[in-house]
C-alpha positions in Angstrom: -35.5 36.0 -20.1 -33.8 33.2 -21.9 -31.5 31.1 -19.8 -27.7 31.0 -20.9 -26.2 27.6 -20.4 -22.6 28.3 -21.2 -20.9 31.7 -21.4 -17.4 33.1 -21.9 -16.5 36.6 -20.0 -13.2 37.8 -21.3 -12.0 40.3 -18.8 -14.0 38.6 -16.3 -11.7 39.1 -13.1 -12.4 42.8 -13.6 -14.5 45.2 -12.2 -17.6 44.9 -14.5 -16.6 41.5 -15.5 -16.7 40.0 -12.3 -20.0 41.2 -11.3 -21.2 39.8 -14.4 -19.6 36.5 -13.8 -21.5 36.6 -10.4 -24.8 37.0 -12.1 -24.4 34.4 -14.7 -23.3 31.8 -12.1 -26.4 32.8 -10.0 -28.4 32.1 -12.6 -27.2 28.7 -13.3 -24.9 29.3 -15.9 -21.4 27.5 -16.6 -19.0 30.4 -16.9 -15.4 30.6 -18.2 -13.5 33.4 -17.6 -10.5 34.6 -19.6 -8.4 37.4 -17.9 -4.7 38.2 -18.1 -4.7 39.8 -14.7 -3.2 43.1 -16.0 -5.8 44.9 -14.3 -8.1 42.4 -13.0 -8.0 40.4 -9.6 -8.5 36.7 -8.7 -10.0 38.1 -5.5 -12.8 39.6 -7.4 -14.0 35.8 -8.3 -13.3 34.8 -4.5 -16.3 32.4 -3.3 -17.0 31.0 -6.9 -14.7 28.1 -6.7 -15.3 25.3 -9.0 -18.3 27.2 -10.4 -16.2 28.8 -12.9 -13.5 27.8 -15.2 -10.6 30.5 -15.0 -8.0 30.7 -17.6 -5.4 33.2 -17.2 -4.4 34.4 -20.8 -4.4 37.3 -23.4 -7.3 38.0 -25.9 -4.7 38.3 -28.5 -3.9 34.6 -28.4 -6.0 33.0 -31.2 -5.5 29.4 -30.3 -6.4 30.1 -26.5 -9.4 31.7 -27.8 -10.5 28.8 -30.1 -10.1 26.6 -27.2 -12.2 28.6 -24.3 -15.1 29.8 -26.7 -15.9 26.2 -27.9 -19.3 25.3 -26.5 -20.1 28.8 -25.3 -23.7 30.0 -26.3 -22.9 33.6 -25.5 -19.5 35.5 -25.2 -19.5 38.8 -23.4 -16.5 40.7 -24.3 -15.2 42.9 -21.6 -11.5 42.7 -21.6 -9.7 45.9 -22.8 -7.2 48.7 -21.9 -10.0 51.0 -20.4 -8.1 54.0 -19.9 -8.5 57.2 -21.8 -5.1 58.3 -20.3 -3.2 55.3 -20.8 -4.4 55.2 -24.4 -3.1 58.8 -24.8 0.3 57.7 -23.5 0.8 54.4 -25.3 -1.8 54.2 -28.2 0.1 51.4 -29.9 -0.4 49.0 -26.9 -3.9 49.9 -26.3 -4.7 49.4 -30.0 -3.3 46.0 -30.1 -5.4 45.0 -27.2 -8.5 46.8 -28.1 -8.7 46.3 -31.8 -6.6 43.2 -32.5 -8.1 41.7 -29.4 -11.5 42.2 -30.2 -11.1 40.9 -33.7 -9.6 37.9 -32.3 -12.6 37.5 -29.9 -15.1 38.0 -32.8 -13.4 35.6 -35.4 -13.0 32.9 -32.8 -16.7 33.2 -31.9 -17.6 33.1 -35.3 -15.6 30.2 -36.4 -16.8 28.2 -33.0 -20.5 28.6 -33.5 -21.2 31.1 -30.8 -24.7 32.3 -30.8 -24.0 36.0 -29.6 -21.3 38.3 -28.7 -22.2 41.3 -26.2 -19.4 44.0 -26.3 -18.3 46.5 -24.0 -18.1 49.9 -26.0 -18.2 53.2 -24.5 -20.0 56.7 -24.4 -16.4 58.1 -25.3 -17.2 57.5 -29.1 -19.5 60.5 -29.0 -16.6 62.7 -28.4 -17.5 66.4 -27.3 -20.6 66.9 -29.6 -22.5 69.6 -27.8 -25.9 68.0 -28.4 -27.4 66.4 -25.2 -28.4 63.8 -24.3 -26.4 61.5 -26.4 -28.4 59.4 -28.7 -27.1 56.4 -30.7 -27.8 57.9 -34.1 -25.3 60.7 -33.4 -22.5 61.1 -35.6 -19.4 59.8 -33.6 -16.5 62.3 -32.8 -13.7 60.4 -30.8 -11.2 62.5 -29.0 -8.8 59.9 -27.9 -7.1 56.6 -29.1 -9.4 54.7 -26.6 -12.5 56.1 -28.2 -11.4 55.5 -31.7 -10.5 51.8 -30.7 -14.2 51.5 -29.1 -15.6 52.8 -32.3 -13.7 50.4 -34.5 -14.9 47.5 -32.5 -18.4 48.6 -33.1 -17.6 48.7 -36.8 -16.2 45.1 -36.6 -19.1 44.1 -34.7 -21.4 45.1 -37.3 -19.6 43.7 -40.2 -19.4 40.0 -38.3 -23.3 40.5 -37.9 -23.9 41.2 -41.4 -21.0 39.2 -43.3 -20.9 36.1 -41.2 -24.1 36.0 -39.3 -22.7 36.2 -36.1 -25.0 38.1 -33.7 -23.2 41.1 -32.0 -24.6 43.6 -29.6 -22.4 46.6 -28.6 -23.1 48.7 -25.2 -21.7 52.1 -25.0 -21.1 52.5 -21.1 -21.4 55.7 -19.6 -19.6 56.1 -16.3 -19.6 52.9 -14.5 -19.2 52.7 -10.7 -19.6 50.4 -7.6 -17.8 47.8 -5.6 -14.4 46.4 -6.9 -13.2 49.3 -8.9 -9.7 49.5 -8.1 -8.8 53.0 -6.6 -5.2 51.9 -6.5 -4.9 52.4 -10.1 -4.2 56.0 -11.6 -6.5 55.4 -14.3 -9.3 54.3 -12.2 -12.7 55.8 -12.1 -13.5 59.1 -10.7 -15.6 58.0 -8.1 -13.3 55.1 -6.6 -10.8 57.8 -6.6 -12.9 60.5 -4.6 -13.8 57.9 -2.1 -10.3 56.7 -1.3 -9.4 60.5 -0.8 -12.5 61.2 1.3 -12.1 57.9 3.4 -8.5 59.0 4.0 -9.3 62.7 4.8 -7.7 64.1 2.0 -8.6 66.6 -0.8 -9.3 65.0 -4.3 -7.9 66.5 -7.5 -10.2 67.9 -9.9 -8.9 68.3 -13.5 -10.3 71.6 -15.0 -12.9 73.6 -13.4 -15.1 70.5 -12.2 -17.9 71.7 -14.5 -17.7 68.5 -16.5 -21.0 66.7 -16.4 -21.1 62.6 -16.3 -23.9 60.4 -16.3 -23.0 57.4 -13.4 -24.5 54.1 -13.8 -24.3 51.6 -11.0 -22.5 48.2 -11.8 -25.4 46.4 -11.1 -27.6 48.2 -13.6 -24.8 47.6 -16.3 -24.9 43.7 -15.6 -28.5 43.7 -16.1 -28.2 45.4 -19.3 -25.7 42.9 -20.5 -28.0 40.1 -19.9 -30.8 41.6 -21.6 -28.5 42.2 -24.7 -27.5 38.7 -24.5 -30.9 37.0 -24.3 -33.5 39.4 -26.0 -33.9 38.8 -30.1 -34.5 42.6 -30.6 -30.9 43.3 -29.3 -29.1 41.6 -32.2 -27.0 43.6 -34.5 -27.6 46.7 -32.4 -25.7 49.3 -30.6 -27.2 50.7 -27.1 -26.4 53.3 -24.6 -26.4 52.2 -21.1 -26.4 55.2 -18.8 -29.3 56.5 -16.4 -30.3 59.5 -18.6 -29.2 61.8 -15.7 -25.8 63.5 -14.8 -24.0 65.2 -11.9 -21.1 67.7 -12.1 -17.6 66.7 -11.0 -17.4 69.1 -8.3 -20.9 68.5 -7.1 -19.8 64.9 -7.0 -16.9 65.4 -4.5 -19.4 67.4 -2.3 -22.0 64.6 -2.3 -19.0 61.9 -1.5 -17.9 64.3 1.2 -21.2 64.5 2.5 -21.6 60.7 2.6 -18.5 60.5 4.2 -18.6 63.1 6.6 -15.7 64.9 5.1 -15.6 68.6 4.2 -12.6 69.4 2.4 -12.2 71.6 -0.7 -10.7 69.8 -3.8 -7.5 70.7 -5.4 -7.9 71.9 -9.0 -5.4 70.5 -11.5 -5.0 71.3 -15.6 -7.4 69.8 -17.9 -6.7 66.2 -19.2 -6.1 65.5 -22.6 -8.9 63.8 -24.3 -11.3 64.5 -21.7 -15.2 65.2 -22.4 -16.8 68.2 -21.3 -20.4 67.0 -21.2 -21.9 63.4 -21.1 -25.3 62.2 -20.5 -27.2 59.3 -22.1 -30.5 59.0 -24.0 -31.5 55.3 -23.0 -34.7 55.4 -24.9 -33.7 52.7 -27.2 -32.7 50.1 -24.3 -36.1 51.0 -22.7 -38.1 50.5 -25.7 -36.6 47.4 -27.2 -35.3 45.4 -24.1 -37.4 46.8 -21.3 -34.3 48.2 -19.6 -34.5 50.8 -16.9 -31.6 51.6 -14.1 -32.8 50.5 -10.7 -30.2 52.0 -8.5 -29.9 55.8 -7.8 -26.7 57.8 -7.7 -26.8 58.2 -4.0 -28.0 54.8 -3.0 -25.1 53.4 -5.4 -22.7 55.9 -3.5 -23.6 54.5 -0.1 -23.3 51.0 -1.1 -19.9 51.5 -2.9 -18.5 53.5 0.1 -19.7 50.6 2.6 -17.8 48.3 0.3 -14.6 50.5 0.4 -14.6 50.9 4.0 -15.2 47.2 4.5 -11.9 46.4 2.4 -9.7 49.1 3.5 
């Protein structure tokens, strides 16, 4: 794998972004982190000290972006309003961050000679297409403002790639989990919420009947996908699914977390949430074929490691 000398990670104090920063620093890369700390935390970067340059700021600030992208070989664009629910409640704000912010990142990158931008997209762009698994050539069918915004970002990336020659790669994350996923947020991932409830000996709330299926991928595998997307020539200009190719239903997930936590409590069922997708599982054949990617961490092991982290921080 080609070595990255200097990278910018937007949203680098967040859940996925901070793990990506860790990996880049471990590989000897100089890293600039841009984060407004609206959902990220400085504690996620503890221990990195002067090995990173941390800048608190907003991706909608064009002048700031011009400064932080200078000299960067790669930009990893992770910053976003990531909650489907929040995008439904306040679509204008999430649009400003996810659409305008992404255009600002792409524009600053092309004007400052960045070699490649790797962007976080989402499996939400597929909507509720009943065909499984999801393949990159499926017609999108977004069901929420968040999904529309992620799809719009992909379109902008394609245009910047073709029109300006800025190499872009978009990664459609499925359900990412692992240490540092903030359970205190009402918009947090289901695994972090379930673990918090199980650790407290409390019932989890499942929205709908719990038959929803999800493809959960461990955060360190997502980091590997990002590094491959940044360094492999075959990735340029493409969109890839980032998942495991397998799924678990939400009610079975609660049972498994209960088993690992030694907690046997029936869940509480609530009304389905607006914009929620019924079934989701990835086809990762393109990542495997072109980039040599395959997930390394099985769901059960990832849950064990994540639970140990939550218990160590509670």
